[in-house]
PDB file of the backbone (N, CA, C, O) and the ligand in Angstrom, with CONECT records:
HET     ZN  A 101       1
ATOM      1  N   MET A   1       9.422   9.446   9.367  1.00  0.00           N
ATOM      2  CA  MET A   1       9.744   9.681   7.965  1.00  0.00           C
ATOM      3  C   MET A   1       9.332  11.097   7.583  1.00  0.00           C
ATOM      4  O   MET A   1       8.286  11.588   8.007  1.00  0.00           O
ATOM      5  N   LYS A   2      10.156  11.738   6.788  1.00  0.00           N
ATOM      6  CA  LYS A   2       9.840  13.078   6.282  1.00  0.00           C
ATOM      7  C   LYS A   2       9.087  12.961   4.963  1.00  0.00           C
ATOM      8  O   LYS A   2       9.405  12.112   4.130  1.00  0.00           O
ATOM      9  N   CYS A   3       8.101  13.804   4.783  1.00  0.00           N
ATOM     10  CA  CYS A   3       7.349  13.831   3.526  1.00  0.00           C
ATOM     11  C   CYS A   3       8.288  14.267   2.400  1.00  0.00           C
ATOM     12  O   CYS A   3       8.980  15.276   2.541  1.00  0.00           O
ATOM     13  N   PRO A   4       8.326  13.538   1.298  1.00  0.00           N
ATOM     14  CA  PRO A   4       9.226  13.898   0.193  1.00  0.00           C
ATOM     15  C   PRO A   4       8.796  15.157  -0.550  1.00  0.00           C
ATOM     16  O   PRO A   4       9.554  15.678  -1.368  1.00  0.00           O
ATOM     17  N   ILE A   5       7.596  15.649  -0.277  1.00  0.00           N
ATOM     18  CA  ILE A   5       7.108  16.839  -0.969  1.00  0.00           C
ATOM     19  C   ILE A   5       7.304  18.090  -0.122  1.00  0.00           C
ATOM     20  O   ILE A   5       7.852  19.085  -0.597  1.00  0.00           O
ATOM     21  N   CYS A   6       6.851  18.042   1.152  1.00  0.00           N
ATOM     22  CA  CYS A   6       6.913  19.241   1.998  1.00  0.00           C
ATOM     23  C   CYS A   6       7.981  19.137   3.099  1.00  0.00           C
ATOM     24  O   CYS A   6       8.263  20.116   3.790  1.00  0.00           O
ATOM     25  N   ASN A   7       8.556  17.971   3.251  1.00  0.00           N
ATOM     26  CA  ASN A   7       9.637  17.714   4.223  1.00  0.00           C
ATOM     27  C   ASN A   7       9.189  17.802   5.680  1.00  0.00           C
ATOM     28  O   ASN A   7      10.037  17.909   6.566  1.00  0.00           O
ATOM     29  N   ARG A   8       7.891  17.759   5.956  1.00  0.00           N
ATOM     30  CA  ARG A   8       7.393  17.722   7.334  1.00  0.00           C
ATOM     31  C   ARG A   8       7.357  16.265   7.805  1.00  0.00           C
ATOM     32  O   ARG A   8       7.390  15.335   7.000  1.00  0.00           O
ATOM     33  N   ASP A   9       7.288  16.092   9.134  1.00  0.00           N
ATOM     34  CA  ASP A   9       7.168  14.748   9.689  1.00  0.00           C
ATOM     35  C   ASP A   9       5.847  14.120   9.260  1.00  0.00           C
ATOM     36  O   ASP A   9       4.796  14.759   9.313  1.00  0.00           O
ATOM     37  N   MET A  10       5.913  12.861   8.833  1.00  0.00           N
ATOM     38  CA  MET A  10       4.703  12.131   8.453  1.00  0.00           C
ATOM     39  C   MET A  10       4.214  11.316   9.642  1.00  0.00           C
ATOM     40  O   MET A  10       5.002  10.920  10.501  1.00  0.00           O
ATOM     41  N   LYS A  11       2.915  11.070   9.684  1.00  0.00           N
ATOM     42  CA  LYS A  11       2.308  10.275  10.750  1.00  0.00           C
ATOM     43  C   LYS A  11       2.427   8.797  10.387  1.00  0.00           C
ATOM     44  O   LYS A  11       2.007   8.382   9.308  1.00  0.00           O
ATOM     45  N   GLU A  12       3.008   7.997  11.304  1.00  0.00           N
ATOM     46  CA  GLU A  12       3.178   6.573  11.056  1.00  0.00           C
ATOM     47  C   GLU A  12       1.899   5.828  11.383  1.00  0.00           C
ATOM     48  O   GLU A  12       1.248   6.111  12.389  1.00  0.00           O
ATOM     49  N   GLY A  13       1.539   4.881  10.540  1.00  0.00           N
ATOM     50  CA  GLY A  13       0.350   4.076  10.788  1.00  0.00           C
ATOM     51  C   GLY A  13       0.317   2.872   9.876  1.00  0.00           C
ATOM     52  O   GLY A  13       1.364   2.369   9.468  1.00  0.00           O
ATOM     53  N   VAL A  14      -0.867   2.407   9.554  1.00  0.00           N
ATOM     54  CA  VAL A  14      -1.027   1.272   8.651  1.00  0.00           C
ATOM     55  C   VAL A  14      -2.168   1.544   7.684  1.00  0.00           C
ATOM     56  O   VAL A  14      -3.082   2.315   7.976  1.00  0.00           O
ATOM     57  N   VAL A  15      -2.098   0.897   6.530  1.00  0.00           N
ATOM     58  CA  VAL A  15      -3.226   0.817   5.598  1.00  0.00           C
ATOM     59  C   VAL A  15      -3.731  -0.605   5.686  1.00  0.00           C
ATOM     60  O   VAL A  15      -2.947  -1.550   5.606  1.00  0.00           O
ATOM     61  N   GLN A  16      -5.048  -0.770   5.853  1.00  0.00           N
ATOM     62  CA  GLN A  16      -5.619  -2.106   5.955  1.00  0.00           C
ATOM     63  C   GLN A  16      -6.795  -2.259   5.005  1.00  0.00           C
ATOM     64  O   GLN A  16      -7.415  -1.283   4.583  1.00  0.00           O
ATOM     65  N   SER A  17      -7.081  -3.507   4.684  1.00  0.00           N
ATOM     66  CA  SER A  17      -8.204  -3.833   3.817  1.00  0.00           C
ATOM     67  C   SER A  17      -8.707  -5.215   4.188  1.00  0.00           C
ATOM     68  O   SER A  17      -8.029  -5.954   4.903  1.00  0.00           O
ATOM     69  N   GLY A  18      -9.874  -5.564   3.714  1.00  0.00           N
ATOM     70  CA  GLY A  18     -10.387  -6.913   3.924  1.00  0.00           C
ATOM     71  C   GLY A  18      -9.766  -7.928   2.986  1.00  0.00           C
ATOM     72  O   GLY A  18      -9.924  -9.134   3.170  1.00  0.00           O
ATOM     73  N   ARG A  19      -9.047  -7.429   1.963  1.00  0.00           N
ATOM     74  CA  ARG A  19      -8.386  -8.308   0.991  1.00  0.00           C
ATOM     75  C   ARG A  19      -6.953  -7.844   0.783  1.00  0.00           C
ATOM     76  O   ARG A  19      -6.561  -6.762   1.220  1.00  0.00           O
ATOM     77  N   THR A  20      -6.187  -8.679   0.112  1.00  0.00           N
ATOM     78  CA  THR A  20      -4.802  -8.358  -0.216  1.00  0.00           C
ATOM     79  C   THR A  20      -4.718  -6.987  -0.885  1.00  0.00           C
ATOM     80  O   THR A  20      -5.492  -6.684  -1.793  1.00  0.00           O
ATOM     81  N   ILE A  21      -3.784  -6.172  -0.434  1.00  0.00           N
ATOM     82  CA  ILE A  21      -3.579  -4.847  -1.009  1.00  0.00           C
ATOM     83  C   ILE A  21      -2.429  -4.954  -2.010  1.00  0.00           C
ATOM     84  O   ILE A  21      -1.358  -5.465  -1.684  1.00  0.00           O
ATOM     85  N   PHE A  22      -2.662  -4.466  -3.234  1.00  0.00           N
ATOM     86  CA  PHE A  22      -1.627  -4.583  -4.253  1.00  0.00           C
ATOM     87  C   PHE A  22      -1.589  -3.348  -5.134  1.00  0.00           C
ATOM     88  O   PHE A  22      -2.570  -2.617  -5.263  1.00  0.00           O
ATOM     89  N   PHE A  23      -0.414  -3.135  -5.743  1.00  0.00           N
ATOM     90  CA  PHE A  23      -0.227  -2.075  -6.723  1.00  0.00           C
ATOM     91  C   PHE A  23      -0.269  -2.710  -8.099  1.00  0.00           C
ATOM     92  O   PHE A  23       0.305  -3.775  -8.322  1.00  0.00           O
ATOM     93  N   THR A  24      -0.960  -2.042  -9.026  1.00  0.00           N
ATOM     94  CA  THR A  24      -1.001  -2.553 -10.394  1.00  0.00           C
ATOM     95  C   THR A  24      -1.003  -1.404 -11.380  1.00  0.00           C
ATOM     96  O   THR A  24      -1.517  -0.326 -11.082  1.00  0.00           O
ATOM     97  N   THR A  25      -0.434  -1.627 -12.548  1.00  0.00           N
ATOM     98  CA  THR A  25      -0.474  -0.607 -13.599  1.00  0.00           C
ATOM     99  C   THR A  25      -1.674  -0.811 -14.509  1.00  0.00           C
ATOM    100  O   THR A  25      -2.033   0.073 -15.288  1.00  0.00           O
ATOM    101  N   GLU A  26      -2.297  -1.992 -14.405  1.00  0.00           N
ATOM    102  CA  GLU A  26      -3.485  -2.301 -15.204  1.00  0.00           C
ATOM    103  C   GLU A  26      -4.625  -2.599 -14.240  1.00  0.00           C
ATOM    104  O   GLU A  26      -4.714  -3.717 -13.734  1.00  0.00           O
ATOM    105  N   PRO A  27      -5.503  -1.626 -13.970  1.00  0.00           N
ATOM    106  CA  PRO A  27      -6.567  -1.843 -12.995  1.00  0.00           C
ATOM    107  C   PRO A  27      -7.394  -3.082 -13.306  1.00  0.00           C
ATOM    108  O   PRO A  27      -7.800  -3.303 -14.447  1.00  0.00           O
ATOM    109  N   HIS A  28      -7.636  -3.878 -12.289  1.00  0.00           N
ATOM    110  CA  HIS A  28      -8.420  -5.099 -12.444  1.00  0.00           C
ATOM    111  C   HIS A  28      -9.900  -4.745 -12.476  1.00  0.00           C
ATOM    112  O   HIS A  28     -10.339  -3.804 -11.814  1.00  0.00           O
ATOM    113  N   THR A  29     -10.656  -5.497 -13.242  1.00  0.00           N
ATOM    114  CA  THR A  29     -12.090  -5.246 -13.318  1.00  0.00           C
ATOM    115  C   THR A  29     -12.911  -6.401 -12.761  1.00  0.00           C
ATOM    116  O   THR A  29     -14.110  -6.250 -12.530  1.00  0.00           O
ATOM    117  N   PHE A  30     -12.282  -7.552 -12.542  1.00  0.00           N
ATOM    118  CA  PHE A  30     -13.055  -8.708 -12.103  1.00  0.00           C
ATOM    119  C   PHE A  30     -12.397  -9.450 -10.957  1.00  0.00           C
ATOM    120  O   PHE A  30     -13.043  -9.709  -9.941  1.00  0.00           O
ATOM    121  N   PHE A  31     -11.136  -9.797 -11.095  1.00  0.00           N
ATOM    122  CA  PHE A  31     -10.458 -10.659 -10.140  1.00  0.00           C
ATOM    123  C   PHE A  31      -9.518  -9.788  -9.306  1.00  0.00           C
ATOM    124  O   PHE A  31      -8.443  -9.408  -9.770  1.00  0.00           O
ATOM    125  N   PHE A  32      -9.927  -9.475  -8.077  1.00  0.00           N
ATOM    126  CA  PHE A  32      -9.208  -8.478  -7.287  1.00  0.00           C
ATOM    127  C   PHE A  32      -8.148  -9.078  -6.378  1.00  0.00           C
ATOM    128  O   PHE A  32      -8.128  -8.863  -5.166  1.00  0.00           O
ATOM    129  N   LEU A  33      -7.271  -9.836  -7.016  1.00  0.00           N
ATOM    130  CA  LEU A  33      -6.081 -10.339  -6.339  1.00  0.00           C
ATOM    131  C   LEU A  33      -4.893 -10.028  -7.236  1.00  0.00           C
ATOM    132  O   LEU A  33      -5.049  -9.969  -8.455  1.00  0.00           O
ATOM    133  N   PRO A  34      -3.716  -9.829  -6.667  1.00  0.00           N
ATOM    134  CA  PRO A  34      -2.552  -9.535  -7.500  1.00  0.00           C
ATOM    135  C   PRO A  34      -2.212 -10.721  -8.390  1.00  0.00           C
ATOM    136  O   PRO A  34      -2.309 -11.878  -7.979  1.00  0.00           O
ATOM    137  N   ASN A  35      -1.814 -10.409  -9.614  1.00  0.00           N
ATOM    138  CA  ASN A  35      -1.350 -11.435 -10.535  1.00  0.00           C
ATOM    139  C   ASN A  35       0.170 -11.367 -10.529  1.00  0.00           C
ATOM    140  O   ASN A  35       0.774 -10.664 -11.338  1.00  0.00           O
ATOM    141  N   ASP A  36       0.777 -12.103  -9.612  1.00  0.00           N
ATOM    142  CA  ASP A  36       2.218 -12.000  -9.398  1.00  0.00           C
ATOM    143  C   ASP A  36       3.030 -12.664 -10.513  1.00  0.00           C
ATOM    144  O   ASP A  36       4.222 -12.395 -10.659  1.00  0.00           O
ATOM    145  N   ILE A  37       2.388 -13.526 -11.295  1.00  0.00           N
ATOM    146  CA  ILE A  37       3.139 -14.290 -12.305  1.00  0.00           C
ATOM    147  C   ILE A  37       3.088 -13.613 -13.672  1.00  0.00           C
ATOM    148  O   ILE A  37       4.127 -13.443 -14.311  1.00  0.00           O
ATOM    149  N   MET A  38       1.906 -13.228 -14.128  1.00  0.00           N
ATOM    150  CA  MET A  38       1.734 -12.756 -15.505  1.00  0.00           C
ATOM    151  C   MET A  38       1.798 -11.236 -15.647  1.00  0.00           C
ATOM    152  O   MET A  38       1.620 -10.727 -16.754  1.00  0.00           O
ATOM    153  N   SER A  39       2.045 -10.497 -14.572  1.00  0.00           N
ATOM    154  CA  SER A  39       2.046  -9.043 -14.698  1.00  0.00           C
ATOM    155  C   SER A  39       3.078  -8.453 -13.746  1.00  0.00           C
ATOM    156  O   SER A  39       3.843  -9.176 -13.107  1.00  0.00           O
ATOM    157  N   GLU A  40       3.084  -7.153 -13.667  1.00  0.00           N
ATOM    158  CA  GLU A  40       4.003  -6.468 -12.756  1.00  0.00           C
ATOM    159  C   GLU A  40       3.315  -6.089 -11.453  1.00  0.00           C
ATOM    160  O   GLU A  40       3.819  -5.231 -10.727  1.00  0.00           O
ATOM    161  N   ASP A  41       2.179  -6.700 -11.134  1.00  0.00           N
ATOM    162  CA  ASP A  41       1.497  -6.422  -9.880  1.00  0.00           C
ATOM    163  C   ASP A  41       2.447  -6.653  -8.707  1.00  0.00           C
ATOM    164  O   ASP A  41       3.261  -7.576  -8.721  1.00  0.00           O
ATOM    165  N   VAL A  42       2.329  -5.803  -7.700  1.00  0.00           N
ATOM    166  CA  VAL A  42       3.175  -5.904  -6.513  1.00  0.00           C
ATOM    167  C   VAL A  42       2.274  -6.030  -5.283  1.00  0.00           C
ATOM    168  O   VAL A  42       1.483  -5.134  -4.986  1.00  0.00           O
ATOM    169  N   THR A  43       2.403  -7.137  -4.584  1.00  0.00           N
ATOM    170  CA  THR A  43       1.654  -7.307  -3.338  1.00  0.00           C
ATOM    171  C   THR A  43       2.272  -6.420  -2.268  1.00  0.00           C
ATOM    172  O   THR A  43       3.471  -6.502  -2.003  1.00  0.00           O
ATOM    173  N   LEU A  44       1.452  -5.573  -1.655  1.00  0.00           N
ATOM    174  CA  LEU A  44       1.948  -4.616  -0.662  1.00  0.00           C
ATOM    175  C   LEU A  44       1.705  -5.077   0.767  1.00  0.00           C
ATOM    176  O   LEU A  44       2.489  -4.764   1.662  1.00  0.00           O
ATOM    177  N   SER A  45       0.628  -5.817   0.987  1.00  0.00           N
ATOM    178  CA  SER A  45       0.240  -6.149   2.356  1.00  0.00           C
ATOM    179  C   SER A  45       0.807  -7.488   2.810  1.00  0.00           C
ATOM    180  O   SER A  45       1.133  -8.361   2.006  1.00  0.00           O
ATOM    181  N   GLN A  46       0.911  -7.613   4.114  1.00  0.00           N
ATOM    182  CA  GLN A  46       1.263  -8.868   4.754  1.00  0.00           C
ATOM    183  C   GLN A  46       0.060  -9.339   5.568  1.00  0.00           C
ATOM    184  O   GLN A  46      -0.923  -8.610   5.708  1.00  0.00           O
ATOM    185  N   HIS A  47       0.138 -10.553   6.103  1.00  0.00           N
ATOM    186  CA  HIS A  47      -0.946 -11.159   6.888  1.00  0.00           C
ATOM    187  C   HIS A  47      -2.229 -11.222   6.051  1.00  0.00           C
ATOM    188  O   HIS A  47      -3.317 -10.923   6.542  1.00  0.00           O
ATOM    189  N   ASN A  48      -2.082 -11.618   4.775  1.00  0.00           N
ATOM    190  CA  ASN A  48      -3.203 -11.525   3.839  1.00  0.00           C
ATOM    191  C   ASN A  48      -4.345 -12.503   4.114  1.00  0.00           C
ATOM    192  O   ASN A  48      -5.445 -12.301   3.599  1.00  0.00           O
ATOM    193  N   TRP A  49      -4.129 -13.540   4.894  1.00  0.00           N
ATOM    194  CA  TRP A  49      -5.206 -14.486   5.204  1.00  0.00           C
ATOM    195  C   TRP A  49      -6.019 -14.019   6.402  1.00  0.00           C
ATOM    196  O   TRP A  49      -7.145 -14.476   6.595  1.00  0.00           O
ATOM    197  N   THR A  50      -5.473 -13.122   7.205  1.00  0.00           N
ATOM    198  CA  THR A  50      -6.175 -12.758   8.432  1.00  0.00           C
ATOM    199  C   THR A  50      -6.493 -11.266   8.531  1.00  0.00           C
ATOM    200  O   THR A  50      -7.601 -10.899   8.924  1.00  0.00           O
ATOM    201  N   ARG A  51      -5.536 -10.401   8.181  1.00  0.00           N
ATOM    202  CA  ARG A  51      -5.735  -8.957   8.364  1.00  0.00           C
ATOM    203  C   ARG A  51      -4.760  -8.205   7.449  1.00  0.00           C
ATOM    204  O   ARG A  51      -3.763  -7.666   7.930  1.00  0.00           O
ATOM    205  N   PRO A  52      -5.030  -8.162   6.143  1.00  0.00           N
ATOM    206  CA  PRO A  52      -4.107  -7.517   5.212  1.00  0.00           C
ATOM    207  C   PRO A  52      -3.704  -6.116   5.694  1.00  0.00           C
ATOM    208  O   PRO A  52      -4.550  -5.238   5.860  1.00  0.00           O
ATOM    209  N   THR A  53      -2.416  -5.930   5.911  1.00  0.00           N
ATOM    210  CA  THR A  53      -1.901  -4.719   6.540  1.00  0.00           C
ATOM    211  C   THR A  53      -0.601  -4.282   5.894  1.00  0.00           C
ATOM    212  O   THR A  53       0.261  -5.109   5.598  1.00  0.00           O
ATOM    213  N   CYS A  54      -0.458  -2.974   5.673  1.00  0.00           N
ATOM    214  CA  CYS A  54       0.793  -2.381   5.192  1.00  0.00           C
ATOM    215  C   CYS A  54       1.211  -1.297   6.162  1.00  0.00           C
ATOM    216  O   CYS A  54       0.386  -0.476   6.564  1.00  0.00           O
ATOM    217  N   LYS A  55       2.468  -1.279   6.543  1.00  0.00           N
ATOM    218  CA  LYS A  55       2.996  -0.157   7.300  1.00  0.00           C
ATOM    219  C   LYS A  55       3.025   1.057   6.368  1.00  0.00           C
ATOM    220  O   LYS A  55       3.422   0.937   5.208  1.00  0.00           O
ATOM    221  N   ALA A  56       2.607   2.226   6.868  1.00  0.00           N
ATOM    222  CA  ALA A  56       2.482   3.383   5.982  1.00  0.00           C
ATOM    223  C   ALA A  56       2.705   4.684   6.743  1.00  0.00           C
ATOM    224  O   ALA A  56       2.670   4.725   7.972  1.00  0.00           O
ATOM    225  N   TYR A  57       2.931   5.727   5.986  1.00  0.00           N
ATOM    226  CA  TYR A  57       3.147   7.070   6.533  1.00  0.00           C
ATOM    227  C   TYR A  57       2.234   8.028   5.790  1.00  0.00           C
ATOM    228  O   TYR A  57       2.056   7.924   4.577  1.00  0.00           O
ATOM    229  N   HIS A  58       1.648   8.975   6.547  1.00  0.00           N
ATOM    230  CA  HIS A  58       0.646   9.875   5.975  1.00  0.00           C
ATOM    231  C   HIS A  58       1.046  11.326   6.169  1.00  0.00           C
ATOM    232  O   HIS A  58       1.447  11.721   7.264  1.00  0.00           O
ATOM    233  N   CYS A  59       0.942  12.121   5.116  1.00  0.00           N
ATOM    234  CA  CYS A  59       1.090  13.575   5.216  1.00  0.00           C
ATOM    235  C   CYS A  59      -0.269  14.188   4.912  1.00  0.00           C
ATOM    236  O   CYS A  59      -0.752  14.145   3.781  1.00  0.00           O
ATOM    237  N   GLU A  60      -0.877  14.763   5.955  1.00  0.00           N
ATOM    238  CA  GLU A  60      -2.208  15.345   5.797  1.00  0.00           C
ATOM    239  C   GLU A  60      -2.167  16.567   4.881  1.00  0.00           C
ATOM    240  O   GLU A  60      -3.083  16.789   4.089  1.00  0.00           O
ATOM    241  N   LYS A  61      -1.097  17.356   4.994  1.00  0.00           N
ATOM    242  CA  LYS A  61      -1.001  18.586   4.195  1.00  0.00           C
ATOM    243  C   LYS A  61      -0.976  18.267   2.694  1.00  0.00           C
ATOM    244  O   LYS A  61      -1.701  18.881   1.910  1.00  0.00           O
ATOM    245  N   CYS A  62      -0.134  17.300   2.304  1.00  0.00           N
ATOM    246  CA  CYS A  62       0.020  16.953   0.887  1.00  0.00           C
ATOM    247  C   CYS A  62      -0.966  15.888   0.426  1.00  0.00           C
ATOM    248  O   CYS A  62      -1.076  15.596  -0.765  1.00  0.00           O
ATOM    249  N   ARG A  63      -1.696  15.303   1.409  1.00  0.00           N
ATOM    250  CA  ARG A  63      -2.650  14.241   1.098  1.00  0.00           C
ATOM    251  C   ARG A  63      -1.953  13.092   0.375  1.00  0.00           C
ATOM    252  O   ARG A  63      -2.409  12.616  -0.664  1.00  0.00           O
ATOM    253  N   LYS A  64      -0.821  12.658   0.964  1.00  0.00           N
ATOM    254  CA  LYS A  64      -0.040  11.548   0.411  1.00  0.00           C
ATOM    255  C   LYS A  64       0.127  10.470   1.463  1.00  0.00           C
ATOM    256  O   LYS A  64       0.222  10.751   2.658  1.00  0.00           O
ATOM    257  N   VAL A  65       0.160   9.234   0.997  1.00  0.00           N
ATOM    258  CA  VAL A  65       0.465   8.087   1.837  1.00  0.00           C
ATOM    259  C   VAL A  65       1.615   7.342   1.182  1.00  0.00           C
ATOM    260  O   VAL A  65       1.582   7.059  -0.015  1.00  0.00           O
ATOM    261  N   ILE A  66       2.627   7.028   1.972  1.00  0.00           N
ATOM    262  CA  ILE A  66       3.747   6.212   1.502  1.00  0.00           C
ATOM    263  C   ILE A  66       3.633   4.857   2.198  1.00  0.00           C
ATOM    264  O   ILE A  66       3.503   4.778   3.420  1.00  0.00           O
ATOM    265  N   ILE A  67       3.683   3.811   1.405  1.00  0.00           N
ATOM    266  CA  ILE A  67       3.537   2.447   1.933  1.00  0.00           C
ATOM    267  C   ILE A  67       4.867   1.727   1.866  1.00  0.00           C
ATOM    268  O   ILE A  67       5.526   1.708   0.827  1.00  0.00           O
ATOM    269  N   ASP A  68       5.261   1.129   2.996  1.00  0.00           N
ATOM    270  CA  ASP A  68       6.379   0.205   3.008  1.00  0.00           C
ATOM    271  C   ASP A  68       5.835  -1.183   2.743  1.00  0.00           C
ATOM    272  O   ASP A  68       4.928  -1.633   3.443  1.00  0.00           O
ATOM    273  N   TYR A  69       6.367  -1.868   1.750  1.00  0.00           N
ATOM    274  CA  TYR A  69       5.970  -3.274   1.610  1.00  0.00           C
ATOM    275  C   TYR A  69       7.156  -4.162   1.891  1.00  0.00           C
ATOM    276  O   TYR A  69       8.307  -3.726   1.840  1.00  0.00           O
ATOM    277  N   ASP A  70       6.859  -5.429   2.191  1.00  0.00           N
ATOM    278  CA  ASP A  70       7.868  -6.349   2.746  1.00  0.00           C
ATOM    279  C   ASP A  70       8.419  -5.793   4.049  1.00  0.00           C
ATOM    280  O   ASP A  70       9.591  -5.997   4.367  1.00  0.00           O
ATOM    281  N   ALA A  71       7.571  -5.082   4.812  1.00  0.00           N
ATOM    282  CA  ALA A  71       8.017  -4.493   6.078  1.00  0.00           C
ATOM    283  C   ALA A  71       7.161  -5.014   7.225  1.00  0.00           C
ATOM    284  O   ALA A  71       7.377  -4.636   8.377  1.00  0.00           O
TER     285      ALA A  71
HETATM  286 ZN    ZN A 101       3.809  16.671   2.790  1.00  0.00          ZN2+
END
């Protein structure tokens, strides 16, 4: 994948966490799981019961990570 900012090749890898990885517009302060029903939270990771993982691409120059979800 090419970086959308500098157009250089991005390094393919994964983002991992010990818990489900999600995007939210309203940062959670207590319950750190996505609220898929009552909000616009988007679950990004798969294998959430064993090894929450997202396929991702990294540009070191721009310090950006692009995450593919449902991938
Ligand atoms: Zn870049």
